[in-house]
N, C-alpha and C positions, 0 to 999 in steps of 0.2 A: 468509604467506598468501604464496607470491610476484607473483602471475597467481587471477583468475578465472578458474575455466572456465566460457566460457560463459555471461558473465551477462546477468541480464537484470531491470530493473527494473518493482516492480508499486508500484503508486500505490494505495494504497486511504486512499479516501473523500476527496480532498482536496475537499470537494465546498460549496455553498456554506452549504447548511444545518448542516454538522461545522461550519464554521469560524466564521462571525457568522450563521447563522441560530434552527431553529428548537432545535439540540443544540448550538450551538455554543460553540466553546472557545478559550476567549482564546491558549492555549496555542499554540496552534496554528497562530495568528498569527505564533510565533513564529519555529517551521519553514520558512516559506515561503520564505524566500529563501534557505537551501541549501538544499532541495530543486529550486528553480528553478536551481540551480547545479549540483546534483550534473545533473540529467537534460540540460541543455546537455549537459554534458560529458558523460556518456553518448552523447547523441547529433549526436556531434562523432569519438566512438573507432565506431560504427554498433553499436553495443549501444541494445537494442529498449530500447524503453518500453510500459508498460500503465499501462492508470490502471484499478482496480478500482472501478468502482461503487456504494453502492448504492442503488436506484433500486427502486420498493418499487413495488405496488398499492396504493392505498387504499381500506382496511376491508381487508385479504384478507391480509397479510405479519406471518406472527407477530410478528418485531420490533416492527411498532405497540403490541404489546398491551403493549412494555415501557417502549418509549421517546417513545410518540405516533408523531405524522403528522410525518413526513422523509423529504429524497430521493423523494417518490413524483415516480412517472414523466410528465416529461412538463414539471415544472414547474422556476422556475428553483433553487431549493434543491435537486434535482439534477446541477443542472450542475457540472462546474470549475470553484474559483474562475478566478476571469480571469486574478490574476499568474498561473496557474501553466495557459498556451494549450499545446493538443495539438492537435501538428501534424501536419504530412501525413504523415507516419512512424510516426507511435506508434497503439494498437493501444485499443480499449476496449471490457471486458468487465463488462459490466451485471448486480452484482448481487442476490438477494433475498435473502439468511443471512450472515453474520461473515465467511463462508470463501467468495474470490474464485473458490472448486475448487469449491463444491460447488454441482449444477444449473447447471454455468455451459460455456461452453466451452473454460477457459482453459487447462487440460490440453493440448488438443490442440493449441490453438493455441500454447506453450510450447516443444511436443513439434516442430511441425512447423517450427520458429525454431531447435532442435537446443538449446536452453535447457539449460545441465546445470545455472547455481543464480541464487538467483530474490534480491534483493534486496530487504530491503524496508525501503520510507517510511510514511509516511502516521497514520493513525489510527484507530488507537491499540492501545498495543504489549500492553494487559494483554488487548483484543478481537479485533478483526478485525484487526488483524498476524496476533496470538495462533492463532486460526484459521485463518486465510488457511497463516500457518509450520506451523501444524502438520500441514495439508490436502498441505502441499510435500514435507515430508521423510517424510510417508509417501508420497508418491505417486516418492521416491528423486530426489527436487532437493538440493543443496544452499542454504540458509540461510545471509543474512547481513543484518544491517544497518545501514542508515544510520542512526547517533547523532544526528548531526545535524537528518535531514529525519525521523524520526522523535518524536511525545508523544505523552502523552497530559493525560485531564482533570487529573491530577494530579500534580504529582514521587516521589510510591509510590504510587502501577499506573504512572507509567513504568516505575520500575525494577527492581516487579514485576515489566510486562514484559516487559522489558530480560536478568530472573536468569530466569527463567522457560524461553523460550527458549532462552538460554543453555543447561538443566541438562534440558530437553529434547528437544533438535534440536540442540545441539552447532553452535548459531546465536552466531558471533562478531561485533561489534560497532562498525565504522568511522567514523573520521570521514569527513568528504567530503573530504577528499586523499589520505587514504590510500584511498578505495576507488576515487578517478581515479588512480592508482599506478600501479592493479591489472587495470586494461579494456586 
């Protein structure tokens, strides 16, 4: 791919509870510097950055049955980690399910921004990144993955997620340098 067609960066669940909190993932800490670098480059190239954040209602949301309380609306656990500050040009889309698209305004936001390609970053390639990618593909977006800015609980889950995204959605994975060259 020479250039990404009208890209946007989707940052999935880089929240306190996912990185260091209730369902913290040590591997998530490893992708923070690469994610920050990619977000800075995207902003410099006027590529929209959209945070797709779990934001659960206590005692109601179905995911809490499986994962316990995490990213509860209004708590520090639902905040984006301080190492990835949200800029005034960025967008935030709260979500109550794995997919950033499910009953949110993400699709209309992307359409209004003229986006054709979503660059997936964040957590977890085999869960929330996967489900967001599935909906993106079904809605007609091209999907690519930032290799250095995504991960999962285990290397096996991460590789499985990447393979699934490639097989089912044609999602190629690129390094930061490759992505930035395509902005």
